[in-house]
C-alpha positions in Angstrom: 16.5 140.1 99.7 17.8 139.4 96.2 19.5 135.9 95.8 21.2 136.4 92.4 19.4 136.3 89.1 15.7 135.6 89.3 14.1 132.7 87.4 12.6 135.4 85.1 16.1 136.8 84.3 17.5 133.3 83.6 14.5 132.5 81.4 14.9 135.7 79.4 18.6 135.0 78.9 17.8 131.4 77.8 15.3 132.6 75.3 17.7 135.2 73.8 20.4 132.6 73.5 17.9 130.5 71.5 17.2 133.4 69.1 14.0 134.8 70.7 13.5 138.5 71.2 12.0 139.7 74.5 9.2 142.1 73.6 7.9 142.8 77.1 8.4 141.8 80.8 5.6 141.5 83.3 3.0 142.5 80.8 -0.2 143.8 82.4 -3.4 142.5 80.8 -6.2 145.0 81.5 -9.8 144.5 80.4 -12.3 147.3 81.1 -9.9 149.1 83.3 -9.3 146.0 85.5 -6.1 144.1 85.6 -6.9 140.4 85.0 -3.5 138.9 84.4 0.3 139.5 84.3 2.4 137.7 81.8 6.0 137.1 82.9 7.5 137.6 79.4 6.3 138.2 75.9 8.8 136.9 73.4 9.1 136.4 69.6 11.0 133.7 67.8 12.9 133.9 64.6 9.9 133.0 62.6 7.8 135.9 64.0 5.7 133.8 66.3 4.8 135.6 69.5 4.7 133.7 72.8 3.1 134.4 76.2 5.8 133.0 78.6 5.1 131.8 82.1 8.2 131.3 84.2 8.3 128.9 87.2 11.3 128.6 89.4 10.3 125.0 90.3 8.2 122.3 88.7 5.1 123.3 86.8 1.7 122.0 87.9 -1.6 121.6 86.1 -2.6 125.0 87.3 0.5 126.6 85.8 -0.2 124.9 82.4 -3.7 126.3 82.5 -2.5 129.7 83.4 0.0 130.0 80.6 -2.6 128.7 78.1 -5.2 131.2 79.3 -2.7 134.1 79.2 -1.7 133.2 75.7 -5.3 133.5 74.6 -5.7 136.9 76.2 -3.0 138.4 73.9 -3.5 136.1 70.9 -0.1 134.5 71.3 1.2 131.0 71.7 1.9 129.5 75.2 5.4 128.8 76.4 6.3 127.5 79.8 9.8 127.7 81.3 10.3 125.6 84.4 12.3 122.8 86.0 10.1 120.1 84.7 6.5 119.0 85.7 5.1 118.1 89.1 3.2 115.1 87.8 2.0 113.2 84.7 -1.3 115.1 84.6 0.6 118.4 84.1 2.6 116.8 81.2 -0.5 115.4 79.6 -2.3 118.8 79.8 0.7 120.6 78.3 0.6 118.2 75.4 -3.2 118.6 75.0 -3.0 122.4 75.0 0.1 122.4 72.8 2.1 124.3 75.4 5.7 124.5 74.5 8.2 124.2 77.3 11.9 124.8 78.1 13.8 123.6 81.1 15.7 126.0 83.3 19.3 125.2 84.1 20.0 123.4 87.4 21.6 126.5 89.0 21.2 130.3 89.0 24.1 132.7 88.6 25.1 134.5 91.8 27.0 137.7 92.1 29.7 138.4 94.8 27.2 140.6 96.7 24.7 137.8 96.7 27.3 135.4 98.3 28.1 138.1 100.9 24.5 138.4 101.9 24.0 134.6 102.1 27.2 134.4 104.2 25.9 137.0 106.6 22.7 135.1 107.0 24.6 131.9 107.7 26.9 133.6 110.3 23.9 135.2 112.0 22.1 131.8 112.2 25.2 130.1 113.6 25.8 132.8 116.2 22.2 133.0 117.2 22.2 129.2 117.7 25.4 129.4 119.8 24.3 132.1 122.2 20.7 131.1 122.6 21.3 127.5 123.8 19.8 126.5 127.1 22.6 124.4 128.4 20.8 123.0 131.4 18.3 121.3 129.2 20.8 118.9 127.6 20.5 115.2 128.4 23.2 112.6 127.9 21.3 111.3 124.9 21.2 114.8 123.4 25.0 115.1 123.8 25.5 111.7 122.3 23.6 112.7 119.1 25.5 116.0 118.9 28.8 114.2 119.3 27.9 111.6 116.6 27.1 114.4 114.1 30.2 116.4 115.0 32.5 113.5 114.5 31.0 112.1 111.3 31.5 112.8 107.6 27.9 112.1 106.6 24.4 111.4 107.8 24.8 107.7 107.3 27.9 107.6 109.4 26.3 109.5 112.2 23.4 107.1 112.3 25.7 104.1 112.4 27.6 105.6 115.3 24.4 105.8 117.2 23.2 102.4 116.1 20.0 103.8 114.6 18.5 104.3 111.1 18.9 107.5 109.2 15.2 108.1 109.4 15.3 107.8 113.2 18.3 110.1 113.4 16.3 112.7 111.4 13.4 112.4 113.9 15.8 112.9 116.9 17.5 115.9 115.3 14.0 117.5 114.7 13.1 116.6 118.3 16.1 118.4 119.7 14.6 121.7 118.4 17.7 123.8 118.1 19.4 122.6 114.9 18.7 124.8 111.8 18.6 122.2 109.1 16.3 121.9 106.1 15.9 119.3 103.4 18.5 119.9 100.8 21.0 121.5 103.2 24.5 120.1 103.3 25.5 117.7 106.1 28.5 119.9 106.6 26.2 122.7 107.7 24.6 120.4 110.3 28.1 119.2 111.4 29.3 122.8 111.8 26.3 123.5 114.1 27.1 120.3 116.1 30.7 121.3 116.5 29.7 124.7 117.8 27.2 123.2 120.2 29.7 120.7 121.4 32.2 123.5 122.0 29.6 125.4 124.0 28.9 122.3 126.1 32.6 121.7 126.8 33.0 125.3 127.6 30.2 125.2 130.1 31.8 122.1 131.7 35.2 123.9 132.0 33.4 126.9 133.6 31.7 124.6 136.1 35.1 123.1 137.1 36.4 126.6 137.6 33.4 127.6 139.6 33.8 124.4 141.8 37.5 125.2 142.4 36.7 128.8 143.3 34.0 127.7 145.6 36.3 125.2 147.2 39.0 127.8 147.6 36.5 130.3 149.1 35.4 127.6 151.6 39.0 126.9 152.6 39.7 130.6 153.1 36.5 130.9 155.3 37.6 127.9 157.4 41.1 129.4 157.8 39.6 132.8 158.8 37.4 131.1 161.5 40.4 129.3 162.9 42.5 132.5 163.1 39.7 134.3 164.9 
């Protein structure tokens, strides 16, 4: 599913804003009838220099540096890497040694209204799936305590303090519960929303249990009354 502009789209826009011309996208390099490489972008700067451009949505590694350098040699161009930085010092050193130019991608991608709608649908689906798939009988008092701490806190640190444990320990316990949908980089508010829904479901089940108990008690009284009449 498309999540807004791709890294390649952003890279092309970035190059054009800097005065480059995009000559080709996803250039196929074929030797002897066999495809041996694909170059993300082929661009030309204002001085007429042609670049083989490798685009990485994340940080570039040594392998990425080698790839853009090799691709540039295949089409007799200069290497240009567009990424969010380098994964380690080795990648930076190799880029310098190979004279690989690089540009940094912006910290965000542009999203369209349709992209946001699709993401919202996924989030709603995740939340509803979580809500209706819970096995209520498996909850322990400790589980409920963790859920309540998350539901009533404004941040991860506050939730850990409420429980009297470290943030690292809280993270382990959340993972151990097995039903929270939470990845590194997700907002705490997303986790809190899940906790509020789970807590609502728990309280709802408790209310149902009370109603069932009252109905059972009423049925028993009716049965006792029926036996006395007869």
